N, C-alpha and C positions, 0 to 999 in steps of 0.2 A: 292307187298312187299314181299320179302321172309321172311321166318319165323325168320330167324337169324337176319335180318336188324330190324324185328319189336320187337324182343326180346331188341336188342341192343337200340333202340330209347325208349324202356317202361323203360329199366334200366336207361337211361340217364334221362327221366324225374322224375322218382322215386327219383335219386340221387339229381337232380335240386331241386324237390320239397321239399325233406326233407331239403336241405340247406335254402330253404327259410322259413321254418317253424321253424329251429334252431334259425336262423337270427332274426325273430318276437320274438319268445320267449325270447330269449336272450337279445334282445334289450330291451323288456318290463322289464325283471328282473333287468338288469344292468343298464338300462336308470333310474329306479327309484331310484335306490341307488345313482346314479349320482345326479338326482335332489334333493334329502336330503342333499347331500354335500353342494350344492350350496344355504344352506338357508342364510338369512340376516346374515351378520357379527355380532358376539356377541359384546356387548358392553362391555366397562371396567367394568361396575356394574356387568354385567352377568358374567365375569371372577372372579371378587371379591366374589361373591355370590358362585359360584361353589368351589372357594378357601377356603372360610370359611366352608362350609358343609363339604367338606373333611377333613379339619384339625379337625371339631367338630366330625365327624364321626369315624375318625381313632385314635384323640387322645383322644376322650372322656373328652372333654373340660368342667370345671366347667362354671356356668352363669359368675364368676368373671373371669376366664379365656378368655373366649369369649368376655366380654366387653373390657378388656384388649388388646385382639387381634384387635380388631375394632378400638381401639384408636391409636394402632401402625401403623395399615393399613392408617387410616385418616392422620396421622402426615407424615407418609410416601409420600402418595399422594401429600400432599400440599408442601413437599421438592422437589419432582419432579418437580411439577408444577412452583415452583420458579426456578428451575434449568433452565428448558426449556426457561422460560421468559429470563432470563439472558444470555442465550445462542443464543437466536432468533435474536438479530442485525448480530451475526458472522454468523449464517446460513444463513440469508438473503443475506449477502455481499458476501459469497461463491457462492450462487444460481445466484446472479446477475453477478459475474464474468464469470462463467459457460455459461450464457446464451449469454453475450458478446462474448465470444471465440467461441461459437457456431456460433453466428450471422456472425462473420468476415469470416468464412468458406463458408457461403452460399450466394447464388444468390438473388437477390432482390426478385424474385417470391418465392424461398424457404424461406424466411425470412418471408414473408407474411404469407405462410401455418403454419410455426414453429410458430409465433404469435397467430394463431388460435388454434394450438394443445395446445399451454401453457395454452390459455385462457379456452377450453374446460377442460384440466386437473384441473385447478384452480375451475371452477365451480362445477365439480366431486367432489373435496376433500372438498368444502363448502358444498354440499349436503351431503356428508357421516359423517362430522362432525356434522351437523344440526341433523340427524338421530340417531346418537351416543348421541346427548344431549349436546354438546360442546358450 
């Protein structure tokens, strides 16, 4: 092999090798950050705790204000729960209408797969609710 060809091959190997090294190092660095971002979802209690901590820290709440804040948050949580319960039948009716319309455009084989998809999604939703403590 001529000297110029050898130099060219070595240069290409160095460039390729450095690309591999950068890729591996970058993958480990950014992959770790990505894994941290995919932690278990926070629960409503986690959000509330963080909110109360921030309010307390930034506003320097007194113990009485802290008690009142928690009372307000408890009352609001209950009002939202009641509202969701009232709306649940309407939401279910909309979901059922959507499902019927989708089924109407599908072939029999597609309907079977769609039913499996819906069942899987429902099971996943129930697991998530269970993990959140609902």
